[in-house]
N, C-alpha and C positions, 0 to 999 in steps of 0.2 A: 825682702831680698837682701838687705844689709846684714841681717842675722845669718842668713844662709851663706853669704860671702865671707863673713867673719869666721865661720866654721872651717873654711879652707885657708885662713890666714890672708885673705885678700881684703884690702882696703880700697875698693874701687866704687865709683858712683855709676849710676845707670848711664850717664853720659860717657864714662870711660868704657863701659861695656858696648855701647853703641859704636864707639871708635874701634874697639878691638875685634868686634864680631861682624860689623856691617849691618847689624840688626837695629832698626830704628828705636829710639828712646821710647816712643809711644807704644811700640809693640812690647818692649820689655815691661812697661807699666801694665799692660793688659795681661801678660804672662804672670806677673807678680800678684795681680789681683784675682787670678783664676778665671778671667773672662775669656780666655782663649787657650786652646791646646797647641802644643808645639809639635812639629814634625821631628823625625829622627835627625834630619839634616840640620835643623835649628838647634837641636840638642848638642850635636857635634860642634857646631859653631860656638856655642856657649862654653863647652868644655875647652875648646881651643883658645877662646878668648881669655878664659881663666887660667890657662896653662895647667890644666888638671886633666888626668886621664879620665875618660868618660865613665869607666868602671867605678872610680871613686865617687862620682856624683850619684851613683845608684846604690851606694853602700850605706843603707840606713835600716833601722828597725821598724817593723810594722806589725801591728796586732791583727792577725787574720781572723781572730775570734770576735773582734769588735764589729758590730753591724752599723 
């Protein structure tokens, strides 16, 4: 998660994200480890907490040929 946040110029901890989004620290930990999927509502809360447009969070390269 820290690498991800640094890409957006954010220097926040999971505890900071808990405070900014209302999403429990332990849930962020599960998201970070890929142990749970998030809803669109949660995705929007994360974007709002980071003060980043949701569109920017989805702007990444993906290799569709890779299986």
